[in-house]
C-alpha positions as CSV (number, residue, x, y, z in Angstrom):
1,M,4.8,-56.8,57.3
2,P,3.6,-53.7,55.4
3,S,3.2,-54.0,51.6
4,T,5.8,-52.4,49.3
5,P,4.6,-49.5,47.2
6,T,4.8,-50.8,43.7
7,C,4.2,-49.4,40.2
8,I,3.8,-51.6,37.1
9,L,3.4,-50.3,33.5
10,T,3.1,-52.4,30.4
11,G,2.1,-51.9,26.8
12,S,-1.1,-54.0,27.1
13,R,-2.8,-53.2,30.4
14,E,-3.7,-50.2,32.5
15,P,-0.9,-49.0,34.8
16,V,-1.0,-50.2,38.3
17,A,0.1,-48.1,41.3
18,R,-0.5,-49.6,44.6
19,D,0.2,-49.4,48.3
20,G,1.1,-45.7,48.1
21,H,3.1,-45.6,44.9
22,A,2.1,-43.0,42.2
23,L,2.5,-42.7,38.4
24,D,3.2,-39.0,38.4
25,A,5.7,-38.7,41.4
26,Y,9.4,-38.6,40.9
27,V,11.3,-41.7,42.0
28,Q,14.9,-42.7,41.9
29,I,15.6,-45.0,38.9
30,G,19.2,-45.9,39.8
31,S,21.1,-47.7,37.0
32,L,18.2,-47.4,34.6
33,T,20.0,-44.1,34.0
34,K,22.7,-46.0,32.1
35,P,20.7,-46.8,29.0
36,L,20.0,-43.0,28.7
37,T,23.7,-42.3,29.0
38,G,24.4,-45.0,26.4
39,T,21.8,-43.6,24.0
40,A,23.3,-40.1,24.3
41,M,26.6,-41.6,23.3
42,M,25.2,-43.4,20.3
43,R,23.5,-40.2,19.1
44,L,26.7,-38.2,19.5
45,A,28.5,-40.9,17.4
46,A,25.7,-40.7,14.8
47,E,26.4,-37.0,14.2
48,D,30.2,-37.6,14.3
49,T,30.7,-35.6,17.4
50,L,32.7,-38.5,18.7
51,Q,33.9,-42.0,17.8
52,L,33.0,-45.0,20.0
53,D,36.6,-46.2,19.9
54,T,38.1,-42.8,21.1
55,A,40.3,-43.2,24.1
56,V,39.1,-41.4,27.2
57,E,42.3,-39.4,27.6
58,E,41.4,-37.7,24.3
59,L,38.3,-36.2,25.8
60,L,39.1,-35.8,29.5
61,P,42.0,-33.6,30.6
62,G,44.1,-35.0,33.3
63,V,43.7,-38.7,32.3
64,P,47.2,-40.3,31.8
65,P,48.0,-41.3,28.2
66,G,47.9,-44.9,27.2
67,T,45.1,-46.2,29.4
68,G,43.6,-48.1,26.4
69,I,40.1,-47.4,27.7
70,T,37.7,-46.3,25.1
71,L,34.1,-45.0,25.2
72,R,32.9,-48.4,23.9
73,H,34.7,-50.2,26.7
74,L,33.0,-47.9,29.2
75,A,29.6,-48.4,27.7
76,E,29.9,-52.2,27.5
77,H,31.4,-52.6,31.0
78,T,34.7,-53.9,29.5
79,S,36.9,-51.0,30.6
80,G,38.6,-53.0,33.4
81,L,37.6,-50.4,35.9
82,P,36.2,-51.6,39.3
83,R,32.5,-51.5,40.1
84,L,32.7,-48.4,42.3
85,P,35.0,-45.3,42.5
86,P,37.6,-45.4,45.2
87,G,36.9,-43.6,48.5
88,L,33.2,-44.2,48.9
89,G,31.6,-44.8,52.3
90,G,29.2,-43.8,54.9
91,R,25.4,-43.7,54.9
92,D,25.3,-41.4,51.8
93,P,28.2,-43.1,49.9
94,Y,28.1,-40.9,46.7
95,A,27.6,-37.5,48.4
96,R,31.3,-36.6,48.3
97,F,31.9,-37.9,44.8
98,D,31.6,-34.6,43.1
99,A,33.4,-33.1,40.0
100,A,36.5,-32.4,42.0
101,A,36.6,-35.9,43.4
102,L,36.2,-37.4,39.9
103,A,39.0,-35.1,38.5
104,A,41.3,-36.4,41.2
105,V,40.5,-40.0,40.4
106,L,40.9,-39.4,36.7
107,R,44.5,-38.3,37.2
108,G,45.3,-41.8,38.5
109,L,43.0,-43.8,36.2
110,D,45.8,-45.8,34.7
111,G,46.4,-47.4,38.1
112,L,42.8,-48.2,38.9
113,A,41.9,-50.8,36.3
114,V,41.6,-54.4,37.7
115,R,42.2,-55.9,34.3
116,A,43.1,-54.9,30.7
117,P,40.5,-53.1,28.7
118,G,38.4,-55.5,26.6
119,A,39.5,-58.6,28.5
120,A,36.2,-59.3,30.3
121,Q,33.0,-57.7,31.3
122,E,32.6,-56.3,34.8
123,Y,29.7,-54.1,35.6
124,S,31.0,-50.7,36.6
125,N,29.2,-47.7,38.0
126,F,32.6,-46.0,38.1
127,G,33.0,-46.6,34.3
128,Y,29.7,-44.9,33.6
129,A,30.7,-41.9,35.7
130,V,33.8,-41.6,33.5
131,L,31.7,-42.1,30.4
132,G,29.2,-39.4,31.3
133,A,32.1,-36.9,31.9
134,A,33.6,-37.8,28.6
135,L,30.4,-37.4,26.7
136,S,29.8,-34.0,28.3
137,S,33.3,-32.9,27.4
138,A,32.9,-34.1,23.8
139,A,29.5,-32.2,23.4
140,G,30.5,-29.2,25.4
141,L,27.3,-29.6,27.5
142,P,26.5,-30.4,31.1
143,Y,25.2,-34.0,31.4
144,E,21.5,-33.0,32.0
145,E,21.5,-30.7,29.0
146,L,23.2,-33.3,26.9
147,L,20.5,-35.8,27.9
148,R,17.7,-33.4,27.2
149,R,19.0,-32.4,23.8
150,Y,20.0,-35.8,22.5
151,V,17.6,-38.3,24.3
152,L,14.6,-36.8,26.0
153,A,13.5,-34.0,23.6
154,P,13.7,-36.2,20.4
155,L,11.4,-38.7,22.2
156,G,9.1,-36.0,23.5
157,V,9.7,-37.1,27.1
158,D,10.2,-34.9,30.1
159,E,9.9,-35.5,33.9
160,V,13.4,-37.0,34.0
161,T,15.9,-35.0,36.1
162,A,18.6,-35.1,38.7
163,R,16.9,-32.7,41.0
164,P,13.1,-33.1,41.1
165,P,10.8,-30.7,43.0
166,A,10.8,-31.7,46.7
167,D,7.0,-31.8,46.8
168,R,6.9,-34.3,44.0
169,R,9.4,-36.8,45.3
170,L,8.3,-40.2,46.4
171,V,10.6,-42.0,48.8
172,A,10.5,-45.0,51.1
173,R,9.4,-44.5,54.7
174,G,10.9,-45.8,57.8
175,P,9.3,-47.9,60.6
176,F,7.5,-44.9,62.1
177,G,6.3,-43.5,58.8
178,R,9.0,-40.9,58.3
179,P,10.4,-40.3,54.8
180,R,13.9,-41.9,54.5
181,R,16.5,-39.6,53.1
182,P,17.6,-40.9,49.6
183,W,21.2,-41.1,48.5
184,T,22.8,-38.0,47.0
185,M,23.6,-39.0,43.4
186,D,23.5,-35.7,41.5
187,G,27.3,-35.3,41.4
188,A,29.8,-37.2,39.3
189,I,27.9,-40.5,39.7
190,L,24.8,-39.0,38.0
191,P,25.4,-40.7,34.5
192,A,25.7,-44.1,36.2
193,G,22.6,-44.0,38.4
194,G,21.5,-40.6,39.7
195,L,18.4,-39.8,37.7
196,W,14.8,-39.4,39.0
197,A,11.8,-39.9,36.8
198,T,8.1,-40.3,37.0
199,P,7.1,-43.9,36.3
200,R,5.0,-42.7,33.3
201,A,8.1,-40.9,31.8
202,A,10.4,-43.9,32.4
203,A,7.8,-46.2,30.8
204,R,7.6,-44.0,27.7
205,L,11.4,-44.3,27.3
206,V,11.2,-48.1,27.6
207,E,8.2,-48.3,25.2
208,R,10.0,-46.2,22.6
209,R,13.2,-48.2,23.1
210,L,15.4,-45.1,23.1
211,G,15.9,-45.6,19.4
212,E,18.3,-48.4,18.4
213,P,19.4,-50.3,21.5
214,A,22.5,-48.8,23.0
215,P,25.3,-51.1,24.3
216,S,24.1,-50.2,27.8
217,W,21.2,-52.6,27.6
218,Q,21.6,-56.1,29.0
219,R,20.5,-59.2,27.0
220,A,18.8,-62.4,28.1
221,G,17.9,-64.4,25.1
222,S,15.8,-62.1,23.0
223,M,14.9,-59.8,25.9
224,Y,16.6,-56.4,26.3
225,W,16.5,-55.4,29.9
226,H,18.1,-53.2,32.6
227,N,17.5,-52.7,36.3
228,G,18.6,-50.3,38.9
229,A,18.6,-50.0,42.7
230,T,19.5,-47.4,45.3
231,R,19.2,-47.9,49.1
232,D,15.4,-47.7,49.1
233,A,14.2,-48.0,45.5
234,S,14.5,-50.5,42.7
235,V,13.4,-50.7,39.1
236,F,13.2,-53.2,36.2
237,A,12.7,-52.5,32.6
238,G,12.4,-55.1,29.9
239,A,11.3,-55.4,26.2
240,L,10.8,-58.2,23.8
241,P,11.0,-58.2,20.0
242,D,7.2,-58.8,19.7
243,G,6.6,-55.3,21.2
244,R,5.8,-56.4,24.8
245,W,7.5,-54.3,27.4
246,V,7.3,-53.7,31.1
247,L,8.5,-51.2,33.7
248,V,8.3,-52.1,37.4
249,H,9.3,-49.7,40.2
250,R,9.2,-50.5,43.9
251,L,10.1,-48.4,47.0
252,D,12.4,-51.2,48.1
253,G,16.1,-51.5,47.3
254,R,16.0,-55.3,46.9
255,A,16.5,-55.4,43.1
256,E,16.2,-59.2,42.8
257,L,12.5,-59.1,43.9
258,T,11.8,-56.3,41.5
259,D,13.5,-58.1,38.7
260,E,11.5,-61.3,39.4
261,L,8.3,-59.4,39.3
262,G,9.2,-57.6,36.1
263,V,10.3,-60.8,34.3
264,G,7.1,-62.6,35.4
265,V,4.9,-59.8,34.0
266,L,6.8,-59.6,30.8
267,R,6.9,-63.4,30.2
268,G,3.2,-63.8,31.1
269,P,0.6,-64.8,28.6
270,S,-0.2,-61.2,27.6
271,G,2.6,-59.2,29.1
272,G,0.0,-57.7,31.4
273,A,0.3,-56.3,34.9
274,G,-0.2,-59.3,37.0
275,G,1.0,-60.3,40.5
C-alpha cells in the first residue's frame, strides 16, 4: 500500500515533508478554518463592531425573528443547528451551497434547529457558515477580506486563501496517479472549512495562537486543538501551555489517523517530529 504524503511541523524540530508532500504547496485545511473565523469574531468584538451575544437575525436579513441563536452560540457549537446544511449531496456535496442557497436556508432558520440554543454542544459546519455570513455582514466585508484584515495581516501571515493558484495546489492522487478533484468549498461553507493554506502558513498561525484562544478551539485537558478533514485531506493542530505545538497535514481524509499522529508528536518527550 503506498505511503500517505505527510507534513509535520513543530516548534522544536525541522519540518518534515515526506512521500510527496510539500511545505510550500497549498492544501485544503478543512475545519482548521473555524479557529480563523472565530478569531475574526473575537477581534470584531474587541473593537465593538459586534457583541458576542447579538442574535443572528440582527445581522442577517431574512432570518426570522426570535431564533434565540447568538454569535456565541454559533462559535461554541451550541446553536442547536444540525451538523450540515440541508440539501447537500453528490460527489461534490458543497458545490451548490452558494450565497443564494444560504439565503434560502436562512429564511427558514427557525425551523432547522434540532434543540434549543445553549442546551447542548453539537458540532456544526452549518453553524459556522451562518457565523461567517453574520461576521461579514457586521463588518461590511467579504469573508476573505475580513480574514485578511483582522487575522492574517496582524499576524504577518499570507498564503491562506479560498482559491489558490492551480499550479501550487497539492491534492491526493487516485490509483492510477491522477489528481483527485477536491471538494468545492469556496461558497457559503467557506467560513466552516473551505480554506487552503501552505503548511508553513498554517503552522505560523498555530505557533502564534491567533492571539487569545477563540471559542472555536477545542480543549482536551490543557491542550488546545482543532482538526479538519475533506474527502482527501486531513489536518491536526494542537498547542500546550508550555509552548509546544504541532501541525500535521496528510493527503488522506481519515482524520482519526492524522489526529493520532499529531497528538503523539505533541505529547512526545520533546514535541518533536517523530513517527
